[in-house]
C-alpha positions as CSV (number, residue, x, y, z in Angstrom):
1,M,0.0,0.0,0.0
2,A,1.3,3.5,-0.9
3,E,2.2,5.8,1.9
4,V,-0.2,8.7,2.4
5,E,0.7,12.0,3.9
6,V,-2.0,13.6,6.1
7,Y,-2.1,17.2,7.1
8,P,-4.7,17.2,9.9
9,A,-6.7,20.1,11.3
10,I,-5.5,20.5,14.9
11,Y,-7.5,22.3,17.6
12,A,-6.1,22.9,21.1
13,M,-7.7,24.7,24.0
14,P,-7.8,24.5,27.8
15,D,-10.8,22.6,29.3
16,E,-13.5,24.4,31.2
17,E,-11.7,24.1,34.5
18,H,-8.4,25.2,33.0
19,E,-6.7,22.1,34.4
20,N,-6.1,20.2,31.2
21,L,-5.1,20.9,27.6
22,H,-7.7,19.4,25.3
23,I,-6.5,18.6,21.8
24,E,-8.6,17.4,18.9
25,I,-7.0,16.2,15.7
26,E,-9.0,15.4,12.6
27,L,-7.7,12.2,10.9
28,P,-10.4,11.1,8.4
29,G,-9.6,7.9,6.7
30,V,-6.7,7.0,9.1
31,E,-6.8,3.7,10.9
32,K,-6.2,3.6,14.6
33,E,-3.3,1.1,14.0
34,N,-1.5,3.7,11.9
35,I,-1.4,6.4,14.6
36,R,1.8,6.9,16.6
37,L,1.4,9.5,19.3
38,R,4.4,10.8,21.2
39,M,4.6,13.7,23.7
40,H,7.7,15.5,24.7
41,E,8.1,18.4,27.0
42,D,9.3,21.6,25.4
43,I,10.2,20.0,22.1
44,R,8.9,21.0,18.7
45,Y,8.9,18.8,15.6
46,V,7.9,19.6,12.0
47,G,4.4,18.3,11.5
48,S,3.6,18.4,15.2
49,Y,1.8,20.8,17.5
50,A,3.8,22.6,20.2
51,V,1.9,23.5,23.4
52,C,2.1,26.9,25.0
53,C,2.4,25.9,28.6
54,P,4.2,23.1,30.5
55,V,2.0,19.9,30.6
56,D,2.3,16.6,32.4
57,Y,2.6,14.4,29.3
58,E,3.0,11.2,31.4
59,Q,-0.6,11.7,32.5
60,A,-2.0,12.2,29.0
61,R,-5.0,10.3,27.8
62,A,-5.9,9.7,24.1
63,E,-8.9,8.3,22.4
64,F,-9.6,7.7,18.7
65,R,-13.1,7.5,17.2
66,N,-14.7,8.2,13.9
67,G,-11.5,9.9,12.5
68,L,-11.0,12.2,15.5
69,L,-8.1,11.8,17.8
70,I,-8.9,13.4,21.2
71,I,-6.1,14.0,23.7
72,D,-6.4,15.4,27.2
73,V,-3.2,16.2,29.1
74,P,-3.1,18.0,32.5
75,Y,-1.1,21.2,32.9
76,K,1.7,21.1,35.4
77,K,0.5,24.2,37.1
78,P,-3.1,25.5,37.2
79,Q,-3.7,28.1,34.5
80,V,-4.5,31.6,35.8
81,R,-7.9,32.6,34.6
82,G,-8.1,36.0,33.2
83,R,-10.2,38.7,34.7
84,E,-12.8,40.8,33.1
85,I,-11.8,44.3,32.3
86,P,-14.4,47.0,31.9
87,V,-14.3,48.8,28.6
88,A,-14.9,52.6,28.9
């Protein structure tokens, strides 16, 4: 079988509690057996997604269903929530 290059859409955002980084990667047509997922702290690779804040990648959880790879990984430190600023 020929090798296929996939350029997935990647969405990353904190969860509602701001305790975990939630990542969704669209992989239509990709079989679960063909996915290799690695996480490294503070390392960037071509074709990967670099996260903004330190995360505990050893506690990461991943699930693949219907062409969507869902990854949740806790932040090492709780994220500071912003505060509302009145606009004059």
